C-alpha positions in Angstrom: -88.6 53.3 -112.8 -85.0 54.3 -112.0 -84.0 53.6 -115.6 -86.7 55.8 -117.1 -85.9 58.6 -114.7 -82.2 58.5 -115.4 -82.7 58.4 -119.2 -85.1 61.4 -118.9 -82.6 63.4 -116.8 -79.8 62.6 -119.2 -81.9 63.5 -122.2 -82.8 66.9 -120.7 -79.1 67.5 -119.8 -77.9 66.6 -123.2 -80.4 68.9 -124.9 -79.1 71.7 -122.7 -75.5 70.8 -123.4 -75.9 71.7 -127.1 -77.0 75.1 -126.0 -74.8 75.5 -122.9 -71.7 73.1 -123.0 -71.0 73.8 -119.3 -74.2 71.8 -118.5 -72.5 68.8 -120.2 -69.4 69.2 -118.0 -71.5 69.1 -114.9 -73.4 66.1 -116.3 -70.1 64.3 -117.0 -68.9 65.0 -113.4 -72.2 63.6 -112.1 -71.7 60.3 -114.0 -68.0 60.2 -113.2 -68.5 60.4 -109.4 -72.0 59.3 -108.5 -72.3 56.7 -111.3 -76.1 56.8 -111.1 -76.4 54.2 -113.8 -74.8 51.7 -111.4 -77.8 52.2 -109.1 -80.1 50.9 -111.8 -81.0 47.4 -112.8 -82.3 47.6 -116.4 -80.9 49.0 -119.6 -79.5 52.1 -117.9 -77.1 50.0 -115.9 -75.0 49.2 -118.9 -75.7 52.2 -121.1 -72.6 54.3 -122.0 -73.8 57.6 -120.6 -70.4 59.2 -120.1 -69.4 58.5 -123.8 -72.7 60.0 -125.0 -72.3 63.0 -122.8 -68.7 63.6 -124.0 -69.8 63.4 -127.7 -72.7 65.8 -127.2 -70.4 68.1 -125.2 -67.8 68.2 -127.9 -70.6 69.0 -130.5 -71.8 71.8 -128.2 -68.2 73.2 -127.9 -67.9 73.3 -131.7 -70.9 75.6 -132.0 -70.4 77.5 -128.7 -69.0 81.1 -128.8 -67.0 80.4 -125.6 -63.3 80.8 -125.9 -61.7 77.3 -126.3 -58.2 77.7 -125.1 -56.1 75.7 -122.7 -54.5 77.9 -120.0 -50.7 78.2 -120.6 -49.7 77.0 -117.1 -47.2 74.3 -116.0 -50.0 72.0 -115.0 -51.3 72.0 -118.6 -48.0 71.1 -120.0 -47.3 68.4 -117.4 -50.7 66.9 -118.1 -50.1 66.8 -121.8 -46.6 65.3 -121.3 -48.0 62.6 -119.0 -50.7 61.7 -121.5 -48.1 61.4 -124.3 -45.8 59.3 -122.1 -48.7 56.9 -121.3 -49.4 56.6 -125.0 -45.8 56.0 -126.1 -45.3 53.6 -123.2 -48.3 51.5 -124.1 -46.7 50.5 -127.4 -43.9 48.9 -125.3 -46.2 47.3 -122.7 -45.4 43.8 -121.5 -49.1 43.0 -121.5 -50.4 44.7 -124.6 -53.8 43.0 -124.6 -54.5 44.4 -121.1 -52.7 47.6 -121.6 -54.7 49.3 -124.4 -58.1 49.1 -122.7 -56.5 50.7 -119.6 -54.8 53.3 -121.7 -58.2 54.1 -123.3 -59.7 54.6 -119.8 -56.9 56.8 -118.5 -56.7 59.0 -121.6 -60.4 59.7 -121.5 -60.0 61.0 -118.0 -57.0 63.1 -118.9 -58.8 64.4 -122.0 -61.8 65.5 -119.9 -59.5 67.1 -117.5 -58.3 69.2 -120.4 -61.9 70.2 -121.2 -62.3 71.2 -117.6 -59.2 73.3 -117.7 -60.6 75.1 -120.7 -64.0 75.8 -119.2 -63.2 76.6 -115.5 -62.9 80.3 -116.0 -65.1 81.9 -113.4 -66.0 81.6 -109.7 -69.5 80.4 -110.6 -68.3 77.5 -112.7 -65.7 76.5 -110.2 -68.2 76.4 -107.4 -70.8 74.5 -109.5 -68.1 71.9 -110.2 -67.3 71.6 -106.5 -71.0 71.2 -105.6 -71.4 68.5 -108.2 -68.4 66.5 -106.9 -69.4 66.9 -103.3 -73.0 66.0 -103.8 -72.1 63.0 -106.0 -69.7 61.5 -103.6 -71.7 62.8 -100.6 -74.5 60.4 -101.6 -72.2 57.4 -100.9 -71.0 59.1 -97.7 -74.5 59.4 -96.3 -75.7 56.1 -97.6 -72.6 54.3 -96.2 -72.9 56.0 -92.9 -76.6 55.0 -92.5 -75.8 51.4 -93.3 -72.8 51.3 -91.0 -74.8 52.8 -88.1 -77.8 50.5 -88.6 -75.6 47.4 -88.5 -73.5 48.7 -85.5 -70.5 49.0 -87.8 -70.4 45.3 -88.6 -71.0 45.6 -92.3 -68.3 47.2 -94.5 -68.9 50.2 -96.7 -68.2 49.8 -100.4 -68.6 52.0 -103.5 -70.7 51.6 -106.6 -69.9 48.3 -108.4 -67.7 48.3 -111.6 -66.2 51.7 -110.9 -62.9 53.1 -109.8 -64.2 53.4 -106.2 -65.9 50.0 -105.9 -63.3 48.6 -103.5 -63.6 49.6 -99.8 -60.1 51.0 -99.8 -60.7 53.1 -102.8 -64.1 54.6 -101.7 -62.4 55.4 -98.4 -59.6 57.4 -100.1 -62.2 59.1 -102.3 -64.3 60.2 -99.4 -61.3 61.4 -97.4 -60.2 63.4 -100.4 -63.6 65.1 -100.8 -63.9 66.1 -97.1 -61.9 69.3 -97.6 -64.2 70.3 -100.4 -67.1 70.0 -98.0 -65.3 72.2 -95.6 -64.8 74.8 -98.4 -68.5 74.8 -99.1 -69.2 75.4 -95.4 -67.0 78.5 -95.7 -69.0 79.6 -98.7 -72.6 79.1 -97.8 -74.6 81.1 -95.3 -78.0 79.5 -95.2 -78.5 77.4 -92.1 -80.3 74.5 -93.8 -77.6 74.1 -96.4 -74.9 74.3 -93.8 -76.6 71.6 -91.8 -76.9 69.4 -94.9 -73.2 69.9 -95.5 -72.3 69.0 -91.9 -74.4 65.8 -92.4 -72.3 65.0 -95.5 -69.1 65.7 -93.6 -70.2 63.5 -90.7 -71.3 60.8 -93.1 -68.0 60.8 -94.9 -66.1 60.3 -91.6 -68.4 57.5 -90.5 -68.3 55.8 -93.9 -64.5 55.9 -94.0 -64.4 54.2 -90.6 -67.1 51.8 -91.9 -64.9 50.7 -94.8 -62.5 49.0 -92.4 -59.8 50.5 -94.6 -56.5 51.0 -92.9 -55.4 53.3 -95.7 -58.6 55.3 -95.2 -57.9 55.7 -91.5 -54.4 56.9 -92.1 -55.6 59.3 -94.7 -58.4 60.6 -92.4 -55.9 61.2 -89.7 -53.6 63.1 -92.1 -56.6 65.3 -93.3 -57.6 66.0 -89.7 -54.2 67.2 -88.9 -54.0 69.3 -92.1 -57.4 70.9 -91.3 -56.2 71.8 -87.8 -53.2 73.4 -89.4 -55.2 75.3 -92.0 -58.2 76.2 -89.8 -58.6 79.8 -88.5 -60.5 78.4 -85.6 -58.1 75.7 -84.4 -59.6 75.3 -80.9 -63.0 74.5 -82.2 -61.5 72.3 -84.9 -59.4 70.4 -82.3 -62.5 69.9 -80.1 -64.4 68.5 -83.1 -61.6 66.1 -84.0 -61.3 64.9 -80.4 -65.1 64.4 -80.2 -65.1 62.4 -83.4 -62.2 60.3 -82.1 -63.9 59.7 -78.8 -67.1 58.6 -80.6 -65.2 56.2 -82.8 -63.4 54.7 -79.7 -66.7 54.2 -77.9 -68.9 53.0 -80.8 -66.6 51.1 -83.2 -67.0 47.3 -82.9 -64.2 45.1 -81.7 -63.5 43.6 -85.2 -62.8 47.1 -86.4 -60.1 47.6 -83.7 -58.7 44.2 -84.6 -58.4 45.2 -88.2 -56.7 48.6 -87.4 -54.2 47.0 -85.0 -52.6 45.1 -87.9 -51.2 48.5 -89.1 -48.5 48.2 -86.4 -48.2 44.4 -86.8 -47.8 44.3 -90.6 -45.3 41.4 -90.5 -48.0 39.0 -89.4 -50.7 40.3 -91.8 -51.0 38.4 -95.0 -52.6 41.3 -96.9 -49.8 43.7 -95.9 -47.2 41.1 -97.0 -48.9 40.7 -100.3 -48.7 44.4 -100.9 -45.0 44.5 -100.0 -44.5 41.7 -102.5 -46.3 43.7 -105.1 -44.2 46.8 -104.4 -41.0 44.7 -104.7 -42.4 43.3 -108.0 -42.7 46.9 -109.3 -39.2 47.7 -108.3 -37.9 44.6 -110.0 -39.8 45.5 -113.2 -38.2 49.0 -113.1 -34.8 47.6 -112.4 -35.2 45.6 -115.7 -36.9 48.4 -117.6 -36.1 51.7 -115.8 -37.4 54.0 -118.6 -40.6 52.3 -119.6 -41.6 50.1 -116.8 -44.0 47.3 -117.8 -46.8 49.4 -119.2 -50.5 49.3 -118.1 -51.7 46.1 -116.5 -48.2 44.8 -115.7 -49.4 43.5 -112.3 -50.6 40.1 -113.5 -50.0 36.5 -112.1 -48.0 35.6 -115.2 -45.5 38.5 -114.8 -45.4 37.9 -111.0 -43.8 34.5 -111.9 -41.0 36.5 -113.6 -40.4 39.5 -111.3 -42.0 39.0 -107.9 -39.8 37.9 -104.9 -42.7 35.5 -104.0 -44.0 34.5 -107.4 -47.2 32.8 -106.2 -48.2 35.6 -103.9 -50.0 37.7 -106.5 -51.4 41.0 -105.3 -52.6 44.2 -106.9 -50.3 47.2 -106.5 -52.3 48.9 -103.8 -50.1 52.0 -104.1 -50.4 54.9 -106.6 -46.6 55.3 -106.4 -45.6 51.8 -107.0 -48.4 51.3 -109.6 -47.2 54.2 -111.7 -43.6 53.3 -111.2 -44.1 49.7 -112.2 -46.3 50.6 -115.2 -44.8 53.8 -116.5 -41.2 53.7 -115.3 -39.1 56.4 -113.6 -40.0 59.1 -116.2 -43.7 58.4 -115.8 -43.5 58.5 -112.0 -41.5 61.8 -112.2 -44.2 63.4 -114.4 -47.0 62.1 -112.2 -45.4 63.5 -109.0 -44.4 66.8 -110.8 -48.1 67.3 -111.6 -49.1 67.3 -108.0 -46.1 69.3 -106.8 -46.9 71.9 -109.4 -50.6 72.0 -108.3 -49.5 72.4 -104.7 -47.2 75.3 -105.7 -49.9 77.1 -107.7 -52.3 76.6 -104.8 -49.8 78.2 -102.4 -49.4 81.2 -104.8 -53.2 81.6 -104.9 -53.4 81.6 -101.1 -50.8 84.3 -100.8 -52.5 86.3 -103.5 -55.8 86.1 -101.8 -54.5 87.6 -98.6 -54.2 91.0 -100.2 -57.5 90.7 -102.1 -60.8 90.4 -100.1 -62.7 89.6 -103.3 -60.4 86.5 -103.7 -60.9 85.0 -100.3 -63.0 82.2 -101.8 -60.2 81.2 -104.1 -57.6 81.3 -101.3 -59.8 79.0 -99.2 -60.5 76.6 -102.0 -56.8 76.4 -102.9 -56.0 75.8 -99.2 -58.6 73.0 -99.1 -57.3 71.5 -102.3 -53.9 71.2 -100.6 -55.5 69.4 -97.7 -57.3 67.1 -100.2 -54.0 66.3 -101.9 -52.5 65.4 -98.5 -55.3 62.9 -98.0 -54.9 61.6 -101.5 -51.1 61.3 -101.1 -51.4 59.4 -97.8 -54.4 57.2 -98.7 -53.1 56.6 -102.2 -49.9 55.1 -100.9 -52.0 52.0 -100.1 -54.6 52.3 -103.0 -55.0 52.1 -106.7 -56.5 55.4 -107.6 -53.6 56.8 -109.7 -55.9 57.3 -112.7 -59.1 58.3 -110.8 -60.8 61.5 -111.9 -60.7 63.4 -108.6 -57.0 64.3 -108.2 -56.9 65.6 -111.8 -60.0 67.6 -111.2 -58.5 69.1 -108.1 -55.7 70.3 -110.2 -58.2 71.8 -112.7 -59.9 73.6 -109.8 -56.7 75.2 -108.7 -55.8 76.3 -112.3 -59.4 77.5 -112.6 -58.9 79.7 -109.5 -55.8 81.1 -111.1 -57.6 81.9 -114.4 -60.6 83.4 -112.6 -58.4 85.7 -110.4 -56.5 86.8 -113.5 -59.6 87.6 -115.4 -61.0 89.5 -112.3 -57.8 91.5 -112.1 -58.0 92.4 -115.8 -61.6 93.6 -115.3 -60.6 95.7 -112.3 -57.8 97.4 -114.3 -60.2 98.2 -117.1 -62.8 99.6 -114.7 -60.3 101.8 -112.8 -58.1 103.0 -115.6 -60.4 102.9 -118.6 -59.6 101.5 -122.1 -57.2 104.4 -123.1 -55.2 104.0 -119.9 -54.9 100.3 -120.4 -53.6 100.9 -123.9 -51.0 103.4 -122.7 -49.8 101.1 -119.9 -49.5 98.2 -122.3 -47.4 100.2 -124.8 -45.1 101.4 -121.9 -44.6 97.8 -120.8 -43.1 97.1 -124.2 
């Protein structure tokens, strides 16, 4: 029954996409984050929904009258340069058989980020994208929280299988990163029922992160809590909420959870932590040998550990977005990757400052502020995770650029309304 329902929803969405391509973008976001086909058991579970959605979306864009132009901003150029570097570097990969499938996966995400950059041109589209992301990941937040509460916190929370966020650490980082977007929507909506539903998603995300038993998730959650206190206009209320949440965790979390978290301080005696450190040293050894190119996608393999790892038999995944990108893409790749997020932060800061003088831009200022908080959570949690090519951080960047474009378009409309077409023409001629 689930399969039939999903195929039916997808068919309706695809038909609408040919008429309104933006529907296809939302459909893509739904499949990227919720992965509803992974909740099915029949033909839908293996059907390439995302690929079909992208094909129909591109067809819709061809016939659409919407302007199809990438915004000329630093983030766009950095994204293109990063994609080009990944492509060139894959030709030089130490593990070409494993590298090309991962290149294909990463480039699809960067390509769709480019589509999002072209189409996020208004407040309405930006907010609909935020709602889609929040509700998609919010499903796993609420489901994970219910399962964790019913088992007294003894069962771990995991993401949908065969996805970027299947691992407990990765779903934890994803949920922490989406929490600020939930806070943004709470700022936006006024209806009591909707606000209560968002508060339930927010509480579910916190409980689910705790329920993953992820140490990276806990550190990221603490970082986001501090950042929210810093950004909040109601710091006393926010501080009380954080203290209440911390007290509930202390009282209700099972003893095995505390035992797991205590290993953060005692990492020398933790086998998992030592495996990660060995993997990070492996990445540094690869870069010492190949500083410009690194080892390419899928360099973290048992065979290459025998060559580059300090402890060759202690194979471990990278478990760090920084060391993963460094080991796979070399120093230039890591520089481009970090520059993308620094540029996003800088643009968000400019939007926040711009919004202070424009009451009509308050929504954009708050969203930019929450994206900064989300990037903090991603940066901290990602230091111990593998989500360097996950959709969410790139889409956060697209949301910030979308805010910049939307505010610019709004300013242009205000000038035309106040001055009239003739005045705009005179002002333009004087500028030159």
